[in-house]
C-alpha positions, -999 to +999 in steps of 0.1 A: +488-114-168+478-109-132+444-117-118+428-106-085+398-113-064+384-107-029+375-133-003+353-123+027+352-140+060+329-137+090+339-153+122+367-172+103+342-187+078+343-178+041+310-161+033+316-146-001+341-142-029+344-123-061+355-139-094+392-135-103+394-106-127+420-090-150+433-056-143+411-027-153+441-003-157+478-008-162+505+018-157+538+006-173+556+037-160+550+029-124+546-008-129+512-008-112+478-023-120+443-015-107+414-039-104+377-031-101+353-055-084+322-051-064+306-070-034+268-069-027+271-057+009+233-053+012+230-091+010+254-097+039+246-099+076+257-072+100+289-080+119+326-079+116+344-092+085+378-099+072+385-092+035+414-108+018+427-095-015+443-122-036+465-114-066+479-143-087+499-147-118+482-178-134+508-204-143+535-183-127+553-179-095+539-146-083+512-142-057+503-116-031+478-114-003+465-086+018+440-084+046+417-057+059+388-056+083+355-039+083+321-040+101+286-038+087+260-021+109+223-022+106+209+007+086+201+039+105+165+046+113+152+074+091+151+107+109+116+122+108+114+155+089+110+185+113+074+200+115+071+232+096+073+263+119+039+279+125+033+310+106+018+340+122-010+359+105-006+396+101-024+417+127-052+440+117 
């Protein structure tokens, strides 16, 4: 049975990793598996990151690695709500 996890790097240094998990879905027809995992991005510093997906067959000969890149930016400042338009009073 395959296992997969994510490893996150910032400036070439490992900063976080997920536990290795079993597939959440398996499709025998297409011979594919899906994994579900989450990373607490709100606890990470802003900057550029490399994420490496790791898939292993424990005790077997199969392994696969893939890399992707992303950047975390600081949160946007809230936009103030527009002031309500003045209303005109009816003329007498």
